[in-house]
C-alpha positions in Angstrom: 10.0 -22.9 6.2 11.6 -21.5 3.1 10.9 -18.2 1.4 7.5 -17.8 -0.2 7.2 -16.1 -3.6 3.9 -14.6 -4.9 3.3 -12.7 -8.3 0.3 -11.1 -9.9 -0.7 -9.7 -13.3 -4.1 -8.0 -13.7 -6.1 -6.1 -16.1 -9.1 -4.0 -15.1 -11.4 -1.2 -16.1 -12.8 1.2 -13.5 -15.4 3.7 -15.0 -15.8 5.3 -11.6 -12.1 6.2 -11.2 -11.9 7.0 -15.0 -9.6 4.2 -15.8 -10.3 2.7 -19.2 -7.4 0.3 -19.5 -5.4 -0.5 -16.3 -2.5 -3.1 -16.1 -0.9 -4.0 -12.9 2.1 -6.5 -12.3 3.8 -7.2 -9.1 5.8 -9.6 -7.0 6.6 -10.4 -3.3 9.2 -12.5 -1.5 8.6 -13.3 2.1 11.3 -14.8 4.4 10.2 -16.5 7.6 12.8 -15.9 10.4 10.9 -18.1 12.8 7.3 -18.8 13.8 6.3 -15.3 14.6 8.9 -13.0 12.6 9.1 -12.4 8.9 10.6 -10.0 6.4 9.0 -9.1 3.0 9.9 -7.2 -0.2 7.2 -6.2 -2.6 7.5 -4.6 -6.0 4.5 -3.3 -8.1 4.0 -1.6 -11.4 0.8 -0.1 -12.8 -0.1 1.6 -16.1 -3.6 3.2 -16.7 -5.2 4.9 -19.6 -7.6 7.5 -18.4 -10.9 8.9 -19.7 -9.4 12.3 -20.6 -6.6 10.7 -22.7 -3.7 10.8 -20.3 -1.7 7.8 -19.3 -0.2 7.2 -15.8 2.5 4.9 -14.6 3.2 4.1 -11.0 6.0 2.1 -9.4 5.9 1.0 -5.7 8.4 -0.7 -3.5 7.8 -1.9 0.1 10.1 -3.4 2.6 8.2 -4.9 5.5 8.8 -6.6 8.9 6.0 -8.5 10.7 5.8 -10.0 14.2 2.6 -12.1 14.1 0.0 -11.4 15.1 0.3 -7.9 16.5 3.0 -5.8 14.7 3.8 -4.6 11.1 6.5 -2.1 10.2 6.7 -1.0 6.5 8.9 1.4 4.5 7.3 2.3 1.2 8.4 4.3 -1.8 6.3 5.3 -4.8 7.0 7.0 -8.1 4.4 8.2 -10.6 4.7 9.3 -14.2 2.0 12.0 -14.0 2.6 14.3 -11.0 -0.2 14.2 -8.5 -0.8 17.3 -6.4 2.5 18.8 -7.7 4.6 15.6 -6.7 5.7 12.5 -8.6 7.6 10.8 -5.7 6.3 9.6 -2.3 8.0 7.9 0.7 6.6 6.7 4.0 7.0 4.6 7.2 3.9 2.9 8.5 3.7 1.1 12.0 0.5 -1.0 12.5 -0.3 -2.6 15.9 -3.3 -4.9 16.5 -4.4 -6.1 20.0 -7.2 -8.0 21.5 -8.5 -9.0 18.0 -10.7 -5.8 17.9 -8.3 -2.8 17.9 -5.9 -1.6 15.1 -3.6 1.4 15.6 -1.9 2.8 12.5 0.9 5.4 12.6 1.8 6.8 9.1 4.8 9.2 8.7 5.6 10.6 5.3 3.8 11.5 2.0 1.1 9.7 0.0 -0.9 10.7 -3.1 -4.7 11.3 -3.1 -6.6 8.1 -3.7 -8.2 5.0 -2.3 -6.6 4.1 1.0 -7.2 0.8 2.9 -6.3 0.4 6.6 -7.3 -2.6 8.7 -9.8 -3.9 6.1 -11.6 -0.5 5.7 -11.2 1.5 2.5 -11.9 5.2 1.9 -10.9 8.0 -0.4 -8.0 10.1 1.2 -6.6 13.5 0.0 -2.8 13.8 -0.7 -1.0 13.9 2.6 2.4 15.0 3.9 3.1 14.7 7.6 2.3 12.4 10.5 -1.1 10.6 11.0 -2.4 8.3 13.6 -5.6 6.3 13.1 -7.3 4.0 15.6 -10.0 1.6 14.6 -11.9 -0.4 17.2 -14.7 -2.9 16.9 -17.1 -3.3 19.7 -19.0 -6.6 19.4 
C-alpha cells in the first residue's frame, strides 16, 4: 500500500470556550511499512478570535510510529502566539499501549498547555503540565 494523505480545513465557533471565530487547517501523511507498522507526520495550524478581543495562533507538529493494534509512539511540538501559563512552546513524547481490547496505558513526558485533553476516546479539561504522567483506563464489561 502506498502513502495515505489527509487534509482538513474547518471553521467553528465555541461560545463555551470563548472562541468567536476559529479556523483550523492541517494535513497528515502516513507511510505503511508493512501490515502492522506505520509512520505518520502531522501538521496543524489554528487561529482563534476570542470573546475578550485577543487573537491566538497555534502550530502543532507530530511525528508518530504505530504498531497496530497495540502501540503508538508520538513526538509532538506546539508553538502558540499568546503565551499560556507563561509559556509559548511545548514539546512532549507520548507512549500509548492498548491490550485485551479493554485497557489503555498512556505515558506522557514533557509539557502541555491547559485545555481539553483526549486520551483513549475520553476527553476532559486538563491544567498546564510539565513532567511525567501515567494514565491507565480500563473498561470492565
